[in-house]
Jmol script that loads the backbone (N, CA, C; Angstrom):
load data "model"
ATOM      1  N   UNK A   1     145.008 128.341 362.317  1.00  0.00           N
ATOM      2  CA  UNK A   1     144.984 128.367 360.876  1.00  0.00           C
ATOM      3  C   UNK A   1     144.370 127.065 360.365  1.00  0.00           C
ATOM      4  N   UNK A   2     143.692 127.156 359.242  1.00  0.00           N
ATOM      5  CA  UNK A   2     143.068 125.999 358.613  1.00  0.00           C
ATOM      6  C   UNK A   2     143.494 125.944 357.155  1.00  0.00           C
ATOM      7  N   UNK A   3     143.843 124.735 356.692  1.00  0.00           N
ATOM      8  CA  UNK A   3     144.232 124.527 355.295  1.00  0.00           C
ATOM      9  C   UNK A   3     143.361 123.431 354.719  1.00  0.00           C
ATOM     10  N   UNK A   4     142.791 123.685 353.529  1.00  0.00           N
ATOM     11  CA  UNK A   4     142.044 122.636 352.833  1.00  0.00           C
ATOM     12  C   UNK A   4     142.615 122.489 351.431  1.00  0.00           C
ATOM     13  N   UNK A   5     142.519 121.264 350.915  1.00  0.00           N
ATOM     14  CA  UNK A   5     143.079 120.937 349.606  1.00  0.00           C
ATOM     15  C   UNK A   5     141.973 120.343 348.748  1.00  0.00           C
ATOM     16  N   UNK A   6     141.805 120.905 347.527  1.00  0.00           N
ATOM     17  CA  UNK A   6     140.798 120.396 346.604  1.00  0.00           C
ATOM     18  C   UNK A   6     141.464 120.141 345.256  1.00  0.00           C
ATOM     19  N   UNK A   7     141.352 118.910 344.791  1.00  0.00           N
ATOM     20  CA  UNK A   7     141.861 118.558 343.472  1.00  0.00           C
ATOM     21  C   UNK A   7     140.808 118.828 342.417  1.00  0.00           C
ATOM     22  N   UNK A   8     141.247 119.233 341.243  1.00  0.00           N
ATOM     23  CA  UNK A   8     140.350 119.518 340.129  1.00  0.00           C
ATOM     24  C   UNK A   8     140.473 118.431 339.065  1.00  0.00           C
ATOM     25  N   UNK A   9     139.462 118.279 338.199  1.00  0.00           N
ATOM     26  CA  UNK A   9     139.513 117.256 337.148  1.00  0.00           C
ATOM     27  C   UNK A   9     140.720 117.387 336.214  1.00  0.00           C
ATOM     28  N   UNK A  10     141.249 118.607 336.065  1.00  0.00           N
ATOM     29  CA  UNK A  10     142.402 118.796 335.179  1.00  0.00           C
ATOM     30  C   UNK A  10     143.738 118.542 335.884  1.00  0.00           C
ATOM     31  N   UNK A  11     143.697 117.988 337.088  1.00  0.00           N
ATOM     32  CA  UNK A  11     144.860 117.638 337.909  1.00  0.00           C
ATOM     33  C   UNK A  11     145.487 118.835 338.615  1.00  0.00           C
ATOM     34  N   UNK A  12     144.923 120.025 338.463  1.00  0.00           N
ATOM     35  CA  UNK A  12     145.396 121.152 339.261  1.00  0.00           C
ATOM     36  C   UNK A  12     144.825 121.016 340.676  1.00  0.00           C
ATOM     37  N   UNK A  13     145.443 121.726 341.606  1.00  0.00           N
ATOM     38  CA  UNK A  13     145.038 121.643 343.006  1.00  0.00           C
ATOM     39  C   UNK A  13     144.911 123.056 343.563  1.00  0.00           C
ATOM     40  N   UNK A  14     143.863 123.278 344.353  1.00  0.00           N
ATOM     41  CA  UNK A  14     143.698 124.548 345.058  1.00  0.00           C
ATOM     42  C   UNK A  14     143.864 124.280 346.549  1.00  0.00           C
ATOM     43  N   UNK A  15     144.821 124.987 347.133  1.00  0.00           N
ATOM     44  CA  UNK A  15     145.081 124.907 348.569  1.00  0.00           C
ATOM     45  C   UNK A  15     144.549 126.201 349.175  1.00  0.00           C
ATOM     46  N   UNK A  16     143.533 126.089 350.026  1.00  0.00           N
ATOM     47  CA  UNK A  16     142.910 127.260 350.636  1.00  0.00           C
ATOM     48  C   UNK A  16     143.418 127.408 352.064  1.00  0.00           C
ATOM     49  N   UNK A  17     143.880 128.617 352.374  1.00  0.00           N
ATOM     50  CA  UNK A  17     144.452 128.908 353.691  1.00  0.00           C
ATOM     51  C   UNK A  17     143.573 129.936 354.378  1.00  0.00           C
ATOM     52  N   UNK A  18     143.252 129.698 355.655  1.00  0.00           N
ATOM     53  CA  UNK A  18     142.441 130.627 356.429  1.00  0.00           C
ATOM     54  C   UNK A  18     143.118 130.866 357.781  1.00  0.00           C
ATOM     55  N   UNK A  19     143.139 132.126 358.207  1.00  0.00           N
ATOM     56  CA  UNK A  19     143.695 132.464 359.514  1.00  0.00           C
ATOM     57  C   UNK A  19     145.064 133.113 359.405  1.00  0.00           C
ATOM     58  N   UNK A  20     145.834 133.022 360.480  1.00  0.00           N
ATOM     59  CA  UNK A  20     147.164 133.607 360.537  1.00  0.00           C
ATOM     60  C   UNK A  20     148.203 132.609 360.065  1.00  0.00           C
ATOM     61  N   UNK A  21     149.047 133.049 359.170  1.00  0.00           N
ATOM     62  CA  UNK A  21     150.120 132.212 358.636  1.00  0.00           C
ATOM     63  C   UNK A  21     151.418 132.743 359.233  1.00  0.00           C
ATOM     64  N   UNK A  22     151.847 132.093 360.317  1.00  0.00           N
ATOM     65  CA  UNK A  22     153.012 132.581 361.031  1.00  0.00           C
ATOM     66  C   UNK A  22     153.852 131.413 361.538  1.00  0.00           C
ATOM     67  N   UNK A  23     154.833 131.713 362.358  1.00  0.00           N
ATOM     68  CA  UNK A  23     155.775 130.698 362.822  1.00  0.00           C
ATOM     69  C   UNK A  23     155.069 129.549 363.548  1.00  0.00           C
ATOM     70  N   UNK A  24     153.956 129.828 364.174  1.00  0.00           N
ATOM     71  CA  UNK A  24     153.237 128.790 364.909  1.00  0.00           C
ATOM     72  C   UNK A  24     152.362 127.916 364.018  1.00  0.00           C
ATOM     73  N   UNK A  25     152.073 128.366 362.791  1.00  0.00           N
ATOM     74  CA  UNK A  25     151.130 127.621 361.964  1.00  0.00           C
ATOM     75  C   UNK A  25     151.638 127.271 360.569  1.00  0.00           C
ATOM     76  N   UNK A  26     152.739 127.835 360.150  1.00  0.00           N
ATOM     77  CA  UNK A  26     153.212 127.631 358.773  1.00  0.00           C
ATOM     78  C   UNK A  26     153.501 126.172 358.458  1.00  0.00           C
ATOM     79  N   UNK A  27     153.823 125.379 359.467  1.00  0.00           N
ATOM     80  CA  UNK A  27     154.115 123.958 359.223  1.00  0.00           C
ATOM     81  C   UNK A  27     152.892 123.231 358.662  1.00  0.00           C
ATOM     82  N   UNK A  28     151.689 123.683 358.997  1.00  0.00           N
ATOM     83  CA  UNK A  28     150.473 123.063 358.452  1.00  0.00           C
ATOM     84  C   UNK A  28     150.423 123.281 356.943  1.00  0.00           C
ATOM     85  N   UNK A  29     150.717 124.504 356.505  1.00  0.00           N
ATOM     86  CA  UNK A  29     150.752 124.793 355.073  1.00  0.00           C
ATOM     87  C   UNK A  29     151.886 124.028 354.401  1.00  0.00           C
ATOM     88  N   UNK A  30     153.054 124.023 355.003  1.00  0.00           N
ATOM     89  CA  UNK A  30     154.203 123.325 354.424  1.00  0.00           C
ATOM     90  C   UNK A  30     153.910 121.845 354.232  1.00  0.00           C
ATOM     91  N   UNK A  31     153.291 121.219 355.209  1.00  0.00           N
ATOM     92  CA  UNK A  31     152.936 119.799 355.108  1.00  0.00           C
ATOM     93  C   UNK A  31     151.941 119.566 353.973  1.00  0.00           C
ATOM     94  N   UNK A  32     150.941 120.434 353.866  1.00  0.00           N
ATOM     95  CA  UNK A  32     149.950 120.303 352.788  1.00  0.00           C
ATOM     96  C   UNK A  32     150.606 120.489 351.428  1.00  0.00           C
ATOM     97  N   UNK A  33     151.486 121.484 351.305  1.00  0.00           N
ATOM     98  CA  UNK A  33     152.173 121.709 350.032  1.00  0.00           C
ATOM     99  C   UNK A  33     153.089 120.540 349.687  1.00  0.00           C
ATOM    100  N   UNK A  34     153.765 119.986 350.679  1.00  0.00           N
ATOM    101  CA  UNK A  34     154.626 118.823 350.427  1.00  0.00           C
ATOM    102  C   UNK A  34     153.832 117.692 349.780  1.00  0.00           C
ATOM    103  N   UNK A  35     152.616 117.480 350.250  1.00  0.00           N
ATOM    104  CA  UNK A  35     151.785 116.396 349.719  1.00  0.00           C
ATOM    105  C   UNK A  35     151.360 116.652 348.278  1.00  0.00           C
ATOM    106  N   UNK A  36     150.954 117.872 347.958  1.00  0.00           N
ATOM    107  CA  UNK A  36     150.463 118.145 346.605  1.00  0.00           C
ATOM    108  C   UNK A  36     151.599 118.386 345.607  1.00  0.00           C
ATOM    109  N   UNK A  37     152.774 118.694 346.094  1.00  0.00           N
ATOM    110  CA  UNK A  37     153.913 118.923 345.204  1.00  0.00           C
ATOM    111  C   UNK A  37     154.723 117.661 344.962  1.00  0.00           C
ATOM    112  N   UNK A  38     154.313 116.574 345.561  1.00  0.00           N
ATOM    113  CA  UNK A  38     155.043 115.306 345.458  1.00  0.00           C
ATOM    114  C   UNK A  38     154.586 114.496 344.244  1.00  0.00           C
ATOM    115  N   UNK A  39     154.633 115.131 343.078  1.00  0.00           N
ATOM    116  CA  UNK A  39     154.282 114.459 341.820  1.00  0.00           C
ATOM    117  C   UNK A  39     154.873 115.269 340.674  1.00  0.00           C
ATOM    118  N   UNK A  40     155.035 114.678 339.524  1.00  0.00           N
ATOM    119  CA  UNK A  40     155.601 115.425 338.388  1.00  0.00           C
ATOM    120  C   UNK A  40     154.642 116.502 337.888  1.00  0.00           C
ATOM    121  N   UNK A  41     155.187 117.652 337.550  1.00  0.00           N
ATOM    122  CA  UNK A  41     154.390 118.721 336.948  1.00  0.00           C
ATOM    123  C   UNK A  41     153.253 119.239 337.792  1.00  0.00           C
ATOM    124  N   UNK A  42     153.449 119.476 339.084  1.00  0.00           N
ATOM    125  CA  UNK A  42     152.329 119.942 339.909  1.00  0.00           C
ATOM    126  C   UNK A  42     151.858 121.325 339.487  1.00  0.00           C
ATOM    127  N   UNK A  43     150.553 121.523 339.544  1.00  0.00           N
ATOM    128  CA  UNK A  43     149.943 122.819 339.262  1.00  0.00           C
ATOM    129  C   UNK A  43     149.082 123.177 340.460  1.00  0.00           C
ATOM    130  N   UNK A  44     149.588 124.130 341.249  1.00  0.00           N
ATOM    131  CA  UNK A  44     148.977 124.426 342.536  1.00  0.00           C
ATOM    132  C   UNK A  44     148.674 125.919 342.655  1.00  0.00           C
ATOM    133  N   UNK A  45     147.457 126.222 343.086  1.00  0.00           N
ATOM    134  CA  UNK A  45     147.068 127.591 343.408  1.00  0.00           C
ATOM    135  C   UNK A  45     146.807 127.650 344.904  1.00  0.00           C
ATOM    136  N   UNK A  46     147.443 128.600 345.577  1.00  0.00           N
ATOM    137  CA  UNK A  46     147.198 128.823 346.999  1.00  0.00           C
ATOM    138  C   UNK A  46     146.241 130.000 347.121  1.00  0.00           C
ATOM    139  N   UNK A  47     145.041 129.725 347.620  1.00  0.00           N
ATOM    140  CA  UNK A  47     143.994 130.734 347.801  1.00  0.00           C
ATOM    141  C   UNK A  47     144.226 131.424 349.146  1.00  0.00           C
ATOM    142  N   UNK A  48     144.591 132.706 349.088  1.00  0.00           N
ATOM    143  CA  UNK A  48     144.954 133.466 350.279  1.00  0.00           C
ATOM    144  C   UNK A  48     143.832 134.365 350.793  1.00  0.00           C
ATOM    145  N   UNK A  49     142.637 134.229 350.245  1.00  0.00           N
ATOM    146  CA  UNK A  49     141.539 135.137 350.610  1.00  0.00           C
ATOM    147  C   UNK A  49     141.267 135.160 352.111  1.00  0.00           C
ATOM    148  N   UNK A  50     141.484 134.060 352.786  1.00  0.00           N
ATOM    149  CA  UNK A  50     141.200 133.981 354.210  1.00  0.00           C
ATOM    150  C   UNK A  50     142.388 134.211 355.114  1.00  0.00           C
ATOM    151  N   UNK A  51     143.519 134.616 354.547  1.00  0.00           N
ATOM    152  CA  UNK A  51     144.713 134.853 355.367  1.00  0.00           C
ATOM    153  C   UNK A  51     144.625 136.247 355.973  1.00  0.00           C
ATOM    154  N   UNK A  52     144.668 136.296 357.300  1.00  0.00           N
ATOM    155  CA  UNK A  52     144.557 137.559 358.017  1.00  0.00           C
ATOM    156  C   UNK A  52     145.926 138.173 358.293  1.00  0.00           C
ATOM    157  N   UNK A  53     146.958 137.336 358.436  1.00  0.00           N
ATOM    158  CA  UNK A  53     148.307 137.804 358.737  1.00  0.00           C
ATOM    159  C   UNK A  53     149.297 136.804 358.176  1.00  0.00           C
ATOM    160  N   UNK A  54     150.445 137.292 357.720  1.00  0.00           N
ATOM    161  CA  UNK A  54     151.493 136.416 357.197  1.00  0.00           C
ATOM    162  C   UNK A  54     152.848 136.992 357.588  1.00  0.00           C
ATOM    163  N   UNK A  55     153.693 136.165 358.199  1.00  0.00           N
ATOM    164  CA  UNK A  55     155.038 136.616 358.536  1.00  0.00           C
ATOM    165  C   UNK A  55     156.055 135.960 357.607  1.00  0.00           C
ATOM    166  N   UNK A  56     157.326 136.113 357.903  1.00  0.00           N
ATOM    167  CA  UNK A  56     158.384 135.594 357.036  1.00  0.00           C
ATOM    168  C   UNK A  56     158.348 134.072 356.918  1.00  0.00           C
ATOM    169  N   UNK A  57     157.853 133.394 357.925  1.00  0.00           N
ATOM    170  CA  UNK A  57     157.745 131.939 357.856  1.00  0.00           C
ATOM    171  C   UNK A  57     156.730 131.532 356.797  1.00  0.00           C
ATOM    172  N   UNK A  58     155.629 132.243 356.716  1.00  0.00           N
ATOM    173  CA  UNK A  58     154.626 131.991 355.685  1.00  0.00           C
ATOM    174  C   UNK A  58     155.169 132.299 354.302  1.00  0.00           C
ATOM    175  N   UNK A  59     155.875 133.424 354.180  1.00  0.00           N
ATOM    176  CA  UNK A  59     156.479 133.774 352.899  1.00  0.00           C
ATOM    177  C   UNK A  59     157.472 132.708 352.462  1.00  0.00           C
ATOM    178  N   UNK A  60     158.224 132.188 353.402  1.00  0.00           N
ATOM    179  CA  UNK A  60     159.186 131.125 353.103  1.00  0.00           C
ATOM    180  C   UNK A  60     158.491 129.875 352.584  1.00  0.00           C
ATOM    181  N   UNK A  61     157.324 129.558 353.131  1.00  0.00           N
ATOM    182  CA  UNK A  61     156.567 128.391 352.652  1.00  0.00           C
ATOM    183  C   UNK A  61     156.172 128.580 351.187  1.00  0.00           C
ATOM    184  N   UNK A  62     155.802 129.806 350.807  1.00  0.00           N
ATOM    185  CA  UNK A  62     155.468 130.081 349.407  1.00  0.00           C
ATOM    186  C   UNK A  62     156.685 129.889 348.508  1.00  0.00           C
ATOM    187  N   UNK A  63     157.825 130.417 348.932  1.00  0.00           N
ATOM    188  CA  UNK A  63     159.048 130.329 348.128  1.00  0.00           C
ATOM    189  C   UNK A  63     159.483 128.876 347.967  1.00  0.00           C
ATOM    190  N   UNK A  64     159.493 128.137 349.053  1.00  0.00           N
ATOM    191  CA  UNK A  64     159.892 126.729 348.985  1.00  0.00           C
ATOM    192  C   UNK A  64     158.945 125.941 348.078  1.00  0.00           C
ATOM    193  N   UNK A  65     157.642 126.195 348.203  1.00  0.00           N
ATOM    194  CA  UNK A  65     156.667 125.514 347.351  1.00  0.00           C
ATOM    195  C   UNK A  65     156.855 125.875 345.893  1.00  0.00           C
ATOM    196  N   UNK A  66     157.069 127.159 345.624  1.00  0.00           N
ATOM    197  CA  UNK A  66     157.301 127.622 344.252  1.00  0.00           C
ATOM    198  C   UNK A  66     158.539 126.948 343.660  1.00  0.00           C
ATOM    199  N   UNK A  67     159.633 126.943 344.407  1.00  0.00           N
ATOM    200  CA  UNK A  67     160.873 126.335 343.912  1.00  0.00           C
ATOM    201  C   UNK A  67     160.706 124.838 343.668  1.00  0.00           C
ATOM    202  N   UNK A  68     160.016 124.180 344.562  1.00  0.00           N
ATOM    203  CA  UNK A  68     159.801 122.737 344.401  1.00  0.00           C
ATOM    204  C   UNK A  68     158.920 122.440 343.184  1.00  0.00           C
ATOM    205  N   UNK A  69     157.871 123.226 342.989  1.00  0.00           N
ATOM    206  CA  UNK A  69     156.990 123.030 341.836  1.00  0.00           C
ATOM    207  C   UNK A  69     157.761 123.237 340.538  1.00  0.00           C
ATOM    208  N   UNK A  70     158.550 124.300 340.464  1.00  0.00           N
ATOM    209  CA  UNK A  70     159.335 124.582 339.255  1.00  0.00           C
ATOM    210  C   UNK A  70     160.333 123.467 338.965  1.00  0.00           C
ATOM    211  N   UNK A  71     160.964 122.950 340.017  1.00  0.00           N
ATOM    212  CA  UNK A  71     161.945 121.875 339.843  1.00  0.00           C
ATOM    213  C   UNK A  71     161.299 120.602 339.304  1.00  0.00           C
ATOM    214  N   UNK A  72     160.002 120.443 339.535  1.00  0.00           N
ATOM    215  CA  UNK A  72     159.269 119.267 339.056  1.00  0.00           C
ATOM    216  C   UNK A  72     158.524 119.536 337.753  1.00  0.00           C
ATOM    217  N   UNK A  73     158.769 120.689 337.146  1.00  0.00           N
ATOM    218  CA  UNK A  73     158.118 121.007 335.876  1.00  0.00           C
ATOM    219  C   UNK A  73     156.732 121.597 336.005  1.00  0.00           C
ATOM    220  N   UNK A  74     156.384 122.092 337.163  1.00  0.00           N
ATOM    221  CA  UNK A  74     155.059 122.655 337.370  1.00  0.00           C
ATOM    222  C   UNK A  74     155.122 124.085 337.844  1.00  0.00           C
ATOM    223  N   UNK A  75     154.073 124.503 338.550  1.00  0.00           N
ATOM    224  CA  UNK A  75     154.026 125.854 339.090  1.00  0.00           C
ATOM    225  C   UNK A  75     153.212 125.897 340.371  1.00  0.00           C
ATOM    226  N   UNK A  76     153.471 126.944 341.147  1.00  0.00           N
ATOM    227  CA  UNK A  76     152.687 127.292 342.320  1.00  0.00           C
ATOM    228  C   UNK A  76     152.353 128.762 342.177  1.00  0.00           C
ATOM    229  N   UNK A  77     151.070 129.090 342.245  1.00  0.00           N
ATOM    230  CA  UNK A  77     150.595 130.458 342.087  1.00  0.00           C
ATOM    231  C   UNK A  77     149.824 130.875 343.325  1.00  0.00           C
ATOM    232  N   UNK A  78     149.837 132.151 343.607  1.00  0.00           N
ATOM    233  CA  UNK A  78     149.111 132.709 344.740  1.00  0.00           C
ATOM    234  C   UNK A  78     147.908 133.485 344.219  1.00  0.00           C
ATOM    235  N   UNK A  79     146.775 133.362 344.911  1.00  0.00           N
ATOM    236  CA  UNK A  79     145.556 134.039 344.472  1.00  0.00           C
ATOM    237  C   UNK A  79     144.852 134.699 345.651  1.00  0.00           C
ATOM    238  N   UNK A  80     144.163 135.775 345.352  1.00  0.00           N
ATOM    239  CA  UNK A  80     143.258 136.466 346.283  1.00  0.00           C
ATOM    240  C   UNK A  80     143.935 137.039 347.534  1.00  0.00           C
ATOM    241  N   UNK A  81     145.134 137.591 347.412  1.00  0.00           N
ATOM    242  CA  UNK A  81     145.734 138.152 348.630  1.00  0.00           C
ATOM    243  C   UNK A  81     144.971 139.403 349.071  1.00  0.00           C
ATOM    244  N   UNK A  82     144.902 139.612 350.365  1.00  0.00           N
ATOM    245  CA  UNK A  82     144.327 140.846 350.899  1.00  0.00           C
ATOM    246  C   UNK A  82     145.228 142.009 350.480  1.00  0.00           C
ATOM    247  N   UNK A  83     144.729 143.238 350.596  1.00  0.00           N
ATOM    248  CA  UNK A  83     145.597 144.374 350.268  1.00  0.00           C
ATOM    249  C   UNK A  83     146.911 144.357 351.060  1.00  0.00           C
ATOM    250  N   UNK A  84     146.836 144.014 352.348  1.00  0.00           N
ATOM    251  CA  UNK A  84     148.051 143.914 353.170  1.00  0.00           C
ATOM    252  C   UNK A  84     149.016 142.892 352.590  1.00  0.00           C
ATOM    253  N   UNK A  85     148.502 141.707 352.293  1.00  0.00           N
ATOM    254  CA  UNK A  85     149.367 140.640 351.803  1.00  0.00           C
ATOM    255  C   UNK A  85     149.877 140.934 350.393  1.00  0.00           C
ATOM    256  N   UNK A  86     149.056 141.536 349.550  1.00  0.00           N
ATOM    257  CA  UNK A  86     149.501 141.903 348.201  1.00  0.00           C
ATOM    258  C   UNK A  86     150.653 142.899 348.276  1.00  0.00           C
ATOM    259  N   UNK A  87     150.549 143.870 349.174  1.00  0.00           N
ATOM    260  CA  UNK A  87     151.628 144.845 349.363  1.00  0.00           C
ATOM    261  C   UNK A  87     152.879 144.170 349.888  1.00  0.00           C
ATOM    262  N   UNK A  88     152.723 143.266 350.830  1.00  0.00           N
ATOM    263  CA  UNK A  88     153.864 142.533 351.379  1.00  0.00           C
ATOM    264  C   UNK A  88     154.552 141.716 350.297  1.00  0.00           C
ATOM    265  N   UNK A  89     153.786 140.990 349.486  1.00  0.00           N
ATOM    266  CA  UNK A  89     154.361 140.179 348.404  1.00  0.00           C
ATOM    267  C   UNK A  89     155.104 141.044 347.394  1.00  0.00           C
ATOM    268  N   UNK A  90     154.564 142.215 347.116  1.00  0.00           N
ATOM    269  CA  UNK A  90     155.222 143.148 346.194  1.00  0.00           C
ATOM    270  C   UNK A  90     156.502 143.699 346.815  1.00  0.00           C
ATOM    271  N   UNK A  91     156.437 144.091 348.063  1.00  0.00           N
ATOM    272  CA  UNK A  91     157.583 144.693 348.750  1.00  0.00           C
ATOM    273  C   UNK A  91     158.775 143.748 348.826  1.00  0.00           C
ATOM    274  N   UNK A  92     158.514 142.478 349.102  1.00  0.00           N
ATOM    275  CA  UNK A  92     159.625 141.520 349.236  1.00  0.00           C
ATOM    276  C   UNK A  92     160.013 140.885 347.907  1.00  0.00           C
ATOM    277  N   UNK A  93     159.338 141.249 346.816  1.00  0.00           N
ATOM    278  CA  UNK A  93     159.707 140.779 345.488  1.00  0.00           C
ATOM    279  C   UNK A  93     159.085 139.464 345.054  1.00  0.00           C
ATOM    280  N   UNK A  94     158.205 138.919 345.852  1.00  0.00           N
ATOM    281  CA  UNK A  94     157.596 137.633 345.479  1.00  0.00           C
ATOM    282  C   UNK A  94     156.535 137.777 344.403  1.00  0.00           C
ATOM    283  N   UNK A  95     155.907 138.933 344.313  1.00  0.00           N
ATOM    284  CA  UNK A  95     154.875 139.134 343.285  1.00  0.00           C
ATOM    285  C   UNK A  95     155.486 139.009 341.892  1.00  0.00           C
ATOM    286  N   UNK A  96     156.729 139.453 341.744  1.00  0.00           N
ATOM    287  CA  UNK A  96     157.402 139.342 340.441  1.00  0.00           C
ATOM    288  C   UNK A  96     157.970 137.943 340.220  1.00  0.00           C
ATOM    289  N   UNK A  97     158.326 137.277 341.283  1.00  0.00           N
ATOM    290  CA  UNK A  97     158.969 135.961 341.166  1.00  0.00           C
ATOM    291  C   UNK A  97     157.968 134.854 340.857  1.00  0.00           C
ATOM    292  N   UNK A  98     156.821 134.928 341.480  1.00  0.00           N
ATOM    293  CA  UNK A  98     155.795 133.906 341.251  1.00  0.00           C
ATOM    294  C   UNK A  98     154.493 134.599 340.895  1.00  0.00           C
ATOM    295  N   UNK A  99     153.596 133.898 340.283  1.00  0.00           N
ATOM    296  CA  UNK A  99     152.339 134.502 339.870  1.00  0.00           C
ATOM    297  C   UNK A  99     151.446 134.835 341.045  1.00  0.00           C
ATOM    298  N   UNK A 100     150.958 136.060 341.077  1.00  0.00           N
ATOM    299  CA  UNK A 100     149.970 136.484 342.065  1.00  0.00           C
ATOM    300  C   UNK A 100     148.763 136.997 341.285  1.00  0.00           C
ATOM    301  N   UNK A 101     147.605 136.425 341.554  1.00  0.00           N
ATOM    302  CA  UNK A 101     146.396 136.678 340.772  1.00  0.00           C
ATOM    303  C   UNK A 101     145.276 137.173 341.672  1.00  0.00           C
ATOM    304  N   UNK A 102     144.362 137.991 341.109  1.00  0.00           N
ATOM    305  CA  UNK A 102     143.248 138.495 341.916  1.00  0.00           C
ATOM    306  C   UNK A 102     142.226 137.424 342.284  1.00  0.00           C
ATOM    307  N   UNK A 103     142.115 136.356 341.470  1.00  0.00           N
ATOM    308  CA  UNK A 103     141.159 135.287 341.762  1.00  0.00           C
ATOM    309  C   UNK A 103     141.791 133.920 341.506  1.00  0.00           C
ATOM    310  N   UNK A 104     141.215 132.916 342.107  1.00  0.00           N
ATOM    311  CA  UNK A 104     141.652 131.540 341.872  1.00  0.00           C
ATOM    312  C   UNK A 104     141.414 131.161 340.416  1.00  0.00           C
ATOM    313  N   UNK A 105     140.261 131.549 339.878  1.00  0.00           N
ATOM    314  CA  UNK A 105     139.932 131.219 338.484  1.00  0.00           C
ATOM    315  C   UNK A 105     140.978 131.776 337.520  1.00  0.00           C
ATOM    316  N   UNK A 106     141.424 133.016 337.747  1.00  0.00           N
ATOM    317  CA  UNK A 106     142.436 133.605 336.871  1.00  0.00           C
ATOM    318  C   UNK A 106     143.783 132.888 337.016  1.00  0.00           C
ATOM    319  N   UNK A 107     144.122 132.479 338.212  1.00  0.00           N
ATOM    320  CA  UNK A 107     145.368 131.738 338.428  1.00  0.00           C
ATOM    321  C   UNK A 107     145.328 130.396 337.720  1.00  0.00           C
ATOM    322  N   UNK A 108     144.204 129.721 337.761  1.00  0.00           N
ATOM    323  CA  UNK A 108     144.078 128.427 337.092  1.00  0.00           C
ATOM    324  C   UNK A 108     144.041 128.568 335.569  1.00  0.00           C
ATOM    325  N   UNK A 109     143.469 129.672 335.090  1.00  0.00           N
ATOM    326  CA  UNK A 109     143.292 129.857 333.648  1.00  0.00           C
ATOM    327  C   UNK A 109     144.536 130.351 332.909  1.00  0.00           C
ATOM    328  N   UNK A 110     145.493 130.922 333.632  1.00  0.00           N
ATOM    329  CA  UNK A 110     146.676 131.496 332.984  1.00  0.00           C
ATOM    330  C   UNK A 110     147.513 130.379 332.349  1.00  0.00           C
ATOM    331  N   UNK A 111     147.644 130.423 331.040  1.00  0.00           N
ATOM    332  CA  UNK A 111     148.406 129.398 330.338  1.00  0.00           C
ATOM    333  C   UNK A 111     149.832 129.843 330.038  1.00  0.00           C
ATOM    334  N   UNK A 112     150.176 131.049 330.464  1.00  0.00           N
ATOM    335  CA  UNK A 112     151.517 131.585 330.163  1.00  0.00           C
ATOM    336  C   UNK A 112     152.612 130.912 330.970  1.00  0.00           C
ATOM    337  N   UNK A 113     152.261 130.265 332.039  1.00  0.00           N
ATOM    338  CA  UNK A 113     153.339 129.592 332.734  1.00  0.00           C
ATOM    339  C   UNK A 113     153.295 129.634 334.159  1.00  0.00           C
TER     340      UNK A 113
END
end "model"
wireframe off; spacefill off
backbone 0.3
color backbone group
């Protein structure tokens, strides 16, 4: 799995994940999220377009990141999930709990919260 982090001029951050997000690799995402969530009011979009597989460990990383962002007055949003991942997020209730968007641009542009 590969994770890249890009900061934007408006202080939002896009974390792009590629490959399998599972028990063997989720720590890479968790470490990256820890770094970008370590500030007041973080605004983070996780780009999932390149995620081929995600297990419960990956889902847990999303939940922990979301909770940490909210506790700091910010948000963590998910963007570009594959059909498999979108169905998984819906099935486990995460699509309703945190924002899931079809594109990174839409996730960054949403001012509702």
